[in-house]
C-alpha positions in Angstrom: -56.5 -29.5 4.4 -53.1 -30.4 6.2 -51.3 -30.4 2.4 -53.3 -27.5 1.4 -51.6 -25.4 4.3 -48.1 -26.7 3.7 -48.5 -25.4 0.2 -49.6 -22.2 1.4 -47.0 -22.0 3.8 -44.3 -23.1 1.0 -45.5 -20.4 -1.1 -45.2 -17.7 1.3 -41.7 -18.6 2.2 -40.6 -18.6 -1.1 -42.7 -14.9 -1.6 -40.4 -13.9 1.4 -37.4 -14.8 1.0 -37.7 -13.1 -3.0 -39.1 -10.2 -1.5 -36.0 -9.7 1.1 -33.7 -11.0 -1.6 -30.9 -8.7 -2.1 -29.3 -8.1 -5.6 -25.6 -9.2 -5.7 -23.4 -5.9 -5.5 -21.1 -6.7 -8.6 -18.3 -4.7 -9.3 -19.1 -1.7 -11.5 -18.1 0.9 -14.2 -19.9 4.1 -13.8 -18.7 7.1 -16.5 -19.8 10.4 -15.5 -19.5 13.5 -17.6 -20.2 14.8 -20.9 -17.5 13.5 -22.6 -17.4 10.5 -25.7 -17.2 7.8 -23.1 -15.0 5.3 -22.0 -13.2 2.5 -23.4 -13.0 -0.8 -21.4 -11.5 -4.2 -21.8 -8.8 -6.7 -19.9 -5.6 -6.1 -20.8 -2.9 -9.3 -20.7 0.3 -9.1 -19.6 2.7 -12.2 -20.0 1.2 -15.7 -20.0 -1.8 -15.6 -17.4 -4.4 -18.0 -17.4 -7.5 -18.0 -19.2 -9.8 -15.1 -18.4 -13.3 -15.9 -16.5 -15.1 -13.2 -16.9 -18.4 -11.8 -18.1 -20.1 -8.2 -17.8 -23.1 -6.5 -18.3 -24.3 -3.4 -20.1 -28.4 -4.1 -19.6 -28.4 -3.6 -15.8 -27.6 -7.1 -15.7 -30.5 -8.5 -17.9 -27.7 -10.3 -20.1 -24.0 -11.2 -20.0 -21.5 -11.3 -22.6 -17.6 -12.5 -22.4 -15.7 -9.2 -21.2 -13.4 -8.3 -24.0 -9.7 -9.1 -23.8 -8.1 -6.9 -26.8 -8.3 -3.3 -27.2 -10.0 -3.5 -30.7 -13.0 -5.6 -29.2 -13.1 -3.2 -26.2 -16.5 -1.6 -25.0 -17.7 1.9 -25.1 -19.3 2.8 -21.7 -21.2 6.0 -22.8 -21.1 8.9 -20.2 -24.0 8.3 -17.8 -24.1 4.5 -18.2 -22.6 1.7 -16.0 -21.8 -1.8 -16.6 -21.5 -4.4 -14.0 -18.8 -7.4 -13.8 -19.1 -10.9 -12.5 -17.3 -14.7 -12.7 -18.8 -16.5 -15.6 -18.8 -19.3 -13.1 -21.9 -20.3 -11.1 -19.6 -21.9 -8.5 -17.0 -20.3 -6.6 -13.8 -19.1 -8.2 -10.3 -18.7 -7.1 -8.8 -17.1 -9.7 -9.6 -14.8 -12.9 -6.8 -15.7 -14.5 -3.9 -14.5 -12.8 -0.6 -16.3 -12.4 1.7 -14.0 -10.4 3.2 -10.6 -10.1 4.1 -11.1 -14.2 1.5 -12.8 -15.3 -1.9 -11.3 -14.9 -5.1 -9.7 -16.6 -5.8 -6.1 -16.0 -8.9 -3.2 -16.3 -8.2 -1.0 -19.1 -10.5 2.3 -19.1 -9.2 4.8 -21.5 -11.1 7.8 -22.8 -10.3 10.7 -24.7 -11.9 13.6 -22.8 -11.2 15.2 -19.6 -15.0 15.4 -19.1 -15.3 11.9 -18.4 -14.5 10.3 -15.1 -14.7 6.4 -14.3 -16.4 5.6 -10.7 -15.1 2.0 -9.6 -18.2 0.7 -7.3 -19.2 -2.7 -6.1 -17.5 -5.7 -4.2 -14.6 -7.0 -5.9 -15.4 -10.3 -4.9 -18.2 -10.7 -7.9 -14.7 -11.8 -9.5 -14.4 -15.0 -7.9 -18.3 -15.3 -6.1 -21.5 -14.1 -8.4 -23.3 -14.2 -4.9 -20.5 -12.0 -3.2 -20.7 -13.7 -0.5 -17.0 -15.2 -0.2 -14.8 -13.1 2.1 -11.6 -15.7 1.2 -8.9 -15.4 -0.7 -7.2 -18.4 -1.5 -5.2 -17.9 -4.9 -1.5 -16.3 -4.8 -1.7 -12.8 -6.3 -5.4 -13.0 -7.0 -6.3 -9.0 -7.8 -2.3 -8.1 -8.0 -2.2 -5.0 -10.7 -6.2 -5.5 -11.1 -6.7 -1.6 -11.6 -3.2 -0.5 -12.3 -1.9 1.8 -15.0 -4.9 3.6 -17.1 -2.5 6.4 -18.1 -4.8 6.9 -21.3 -7.7 7.4 -19.0 -7.4 11.5 -19.3 -10.5 12.4 -17.3 -9.0 10.1 -14.5 -11.0 7.7 -12.4 -12.6 7.6 -9.2 -13.1 5.3 -6.0 -16.1 4.9 -5.3 -18.0 2.8 -3.0 -15.5 -0.2 -3.9 -15.8 -3.0 -1.2 -12.6 -5.4 -0.7 -14.3 -7.0 2.3 -12.2 -10.2 2.5 -10.9 -11.2 5.8 -8.7 -14.2 4.8 -5.8 -13.1 2.6 -3.1 -14.7 0.6 0.1 -13.9 -0.9 0.2 -10.6 -3.0 -3.6 -10.9 -3.3 -3.6 -6.7 -3.9 0.0 -6.3 -4.8 -0.2 -3.0 -7.1 -3.5 -3.2 -7.5 -3.9 0.6 -8.2 0.0 1.0 -8.8 0.1 4.2 -11.2 -3.0 5.0 -11.0 -4.6 8.0 -12.2 -7.3 9.2 -9.9 -9.4 12.2 -9.1 -9.0 14.2 -6.0 -12.3 13.8 -4.8 -11.9 9.7 -4.5 -11.6 7.8 -1.5 -10.0 4.3 -0.4 -11.9 1.4 -0.3 -12.3 -0.4 3.6 -9.3 -3.0 4.4 -11.8 -5.2 6.8 -8.6 -8.0 7.2 -6.7 -8.0 10.8 -4.5 -11.0 9.8 -2.1 -10.4 7.1 -0.2 -12.3 4.3 2.9 -12.0 2.8 2.8 -8.9 0.3 -0.6 -8.7 0.5 -0.8 -5.1 0.3 2.5 -4.5 -1.2 2.7 -1.7 -4.0 -1.0 -1.5 -3.4 -1.4 2.3 -4.0 2.1 3.3 -5.4 2.4 6.0 -7.7 -1.3 6.8 -7.2 -1.8 10.1 -9.5 -3.6 13.4 -7.9 -5.1 11.5 -4.8 -3.8 14.1 -2.3 -5.8 12.6 0.5 -5.9 11.9 4.4 -5.3 8.6 5.2 -8.3 8.1 7.8 -6.5 6.8 11.2 -8.2 3.6 11.7 -7.5 2.5 8.0 -5.2 -0.4 9.2 -6.3 -2.1 12.0 -4.3 -5.5 11.4 -2.0 -6.4 14.6 -0.3 -9.5 13.1 1.8 -8.3 10.1 3.4 -11.2 7.5 6.8 -10.3 5.0 6.4 -7.5 2.9 2.8 -6.7 3.9 2.9 -2.9 3.9 5.6 -2.5 1.8 6.0 0.3 -0.4 2.0 0.4 -0.1 1.8 4.3 0.0 5.1 5.2 -1.8 4.6 8.1 -4.6 1.4 8.6 -4.0 1.2 12.3 -1.9 -1.2 11.3 0.8 -0.8 14.0 3.4 -1.6 12.1 6.6 -0.4 8.4 7.8 -3.0 5.7 9.7 -2.2 4.3 13.0 0.1 1.4 12.7 -1.1 -0.5 16.1 1.1 -4.0 15.3 3.6 -4.1 18.3 5.0 -7.5 16.7 6.4 -6.8 13.4 7.6 -8.9 10.2 10.5 -8.9 7.6 10.3 -5.8 5.7 6.7 -5.0 6.8 6.8 -1.4 6.5 9.4 -1.2 3.9 9.3 2.2 2.0 5.7 2.2 3.3 5.3 5.9 3.0 8.5 7.0 0.7 8.1 10.2 -1.2 4.6 11.5 0.2 3.5 14.4 1.6 3.2 13.0 5.1 3.2 16.4 7.7 3.5 14.1 10.6 5.2 10.9 11.5 2.6 7.7 12.9 3.6 6.5 16.1 5.8 3.2 15.7 5.1 1.3 19.5 6.9 -1.7 18.7 10.5 -2.4 21.0 10.9 -5.6 18.8 11.8 -5.1 15.7 12.6 -7.2 12.5 14.9 -7.4 9.5 14.4 -4.3 7.1 10.8 -3.7 9.2 11.9 0.3 8.5 13.5 0.2 5.7 13.3 3.7 3.5 10.0 3.8 5.3 10.4 7.6 4.9 12.9 8.1 2.5 12.3 11.4 0.9 9.5 12.9 2.7 10.3 16.6 2.5 7.6 17.5 4.7 8.9 16.4 7.9 10.6 19.1 9.5 11.1 16.9 13.4 11.3 13.4 14.6 10.4 12.9 17.9 13.3 11.9 20.6 11.4 9.2 21.6 10.5 7.7 18.6 12.5 4.4 18.1 12.7 2.7 21.3 14.2 -0.6 20.6 17.2 -1.4 22.4 18.1 -4.7 20.1 18.7 -4.3 16.2 18.0 -6.3 13.7 19.8 -6.5 10.0 18.8 -3.5 7.9 16.0 -2.4 10.5 16.7 1.4 10.1 18.3 1.5 6.7 17.6 4.7 4.3 14.6 5.3 7.1 15.2 8.9 6.9 17.1 9.6 4.1 17.1 12.6 1.9 14.5 13.9 4.4 15.8 17.3 3.4 14.0 19.7 6.4 14.4 17.5 9.4 15.7 19.5 12.3 15.5 17.2 15.2 16.6 13.8 14.8 15.6 10.9 17.5 17.4 9.2 20.3 19.2 5.9 19.2 19.0 3.8 22.5 20.3 0.5 20.9 23.3 -1.0 22.5 23.3 -4.2 20.6 23.7 -3.5 17.0 22.9 -5.8 13.6 24.4 -6.0 9.7 23.2 -2.5 8.3 20.8 -1.6 11.0 21.6 2.1 10.6 23.0 2.4 7.1 21.8 5.5 5.5 19.8 6.2 7.9 19.8 9.8 7.7 22.0 10.5 4.5 21.4 13.7 2.8 19.9 15.4 5.2 20.3 19.3 5.1 19.6 21.3 8.5 21.6 24.4 9.3 20.2 24.4 13.2 19.9 21.6 15.8 21.0 22.0 19.4 19.2 18.7 20.4 21.4 16.8 23.6 22.7 20.3 24.4 24.7 20.8 21.6 24.8 16.8 20.7 23.0 16.0 17.7 22.7 12.3 18.7 24.6 10.3 20.7 25.4 6.3 19.8 25.7 4.8 22.8 26.7 1.1 21.6 30.2 -0.3 22.4 30.8 -2.8 19.7 30.4 -2.7 15.6 29.2 -4.8 13.0 29.3 -4.9 9.3 27.5 -2.2 7.7 26.0 -0.7 11.0 27.4 2.9 10.4 28.0 2.6 6.5 26.7 5.9 5.2 24.8 7.2 8.4 25.2 10.2 8.0 26.7 10.7 4.3 26.0 14.4 3.1 24.3 15.7 6.4 24.6 19.1 7.2 24.3 19.9 11.1 26.2 22.9 11.8 25.0 23.4 15.6 25.0 19.9 16.2 27.8 16.7 17.2 28.1 13.3 16.9 29.4 11.6 20.2 29.9 7.3 20.0 31.1 4.9 22.4 33.0 2.3 20.5 36.7 1.7 20.9 37.7 0.2 17.9 37.2 0.8 13.7 37.5 -2.7 13.3 38.1 -3.2 9.4 36.5 -0.1 8.2 33.4 -1.8 6.9 31.4 -0.9 10.3 31.8 2.9 8.8 32.1 3.0 5.4 31.8 6.6 4.0 29.8 7.2 7.4 30.6 10.6 7.7 31.4 11.3 3.7 30.7 15.3 3.4 29.3 15.5 7.0 29.3 19.0 8.7 29.8 19.5 12.2 31.4 18.1 15.3 32.7 14.4 16.2 33.0 12.7 19.3 34.7 9.3 19.7 37.9 7.3 19.7 
């Protein structure tokens, strides 16, 4: 009797677990529209390792190797979905990537503007068939994964795509959507990691075409940064607002070029008072939609090498510059910071455009700082007493139009 009862309980437990088990959320590609479909294969760049992926075109009933040359590409018909996962039943660390120059990338090509590819599912299915892992250990593991696809005339849409990893690796998402041809109604996948790795998001959304959306305020929650973590992340992508940047401890090149050539109309707060080398280098380079920089925007008193280099270069419409209270300078700290800023009206500081309180200069600190800058109603005031050997201020006022007060 006891044996029968035990067997019955075991059967019930098995039935219950099977009933409640969820189907793994595999990475998927769905084609919508009325066109002729989208060709799908993995394109090789350089000499990556062996490709370890398989796909299903019959709702996960059967699986076959992902095609790795254009001549064997599979056409995803409009109204259908394919699923992609690792071929291994055990946890993988890589899909064949070696580094940022040797990798596999999904190639999605259609000839009709009537077809759109929607990318959804859990990216971790490329490493884990159960989609349970949240740890990335291999460097550059998803680097360039969806990059390019300029031949996708109908564009692609980031649907319910999940990037759940909370432990990241060097360059793991680098250039993931670089030059991605998106559709305007697309979104961005959540990035839950709070501790970052070197170059982890570098150039992730660089030059994404057409996706002119506001980035959610809480999109980047990390407070522990790493070298180059957000470098060029949104460069040239036309995003209209920036997320909150809560970190107070910076890392080398952490925000370098982050929003260059974007369409921001307001600047994100920068709460850090301790800087790192090249931390804000080119961060807002060539943004033509910013008109004012808050006076208290840059409170740091001690500079680091290249920290503000080219930060607002080519921001043509700026009519108010921030205070720069630092008295301790560093090599190239203000190099080209306001180069080619064109404005005909600035009366900040009661006629003083900007006051530079430092009394000792270092190599390149003011080099080309105001090159080709036009501020007809403002003046520059400095407090150093020696020009040094000339390298400190190379061409710093070249083609500058305005008044100057100094030694």
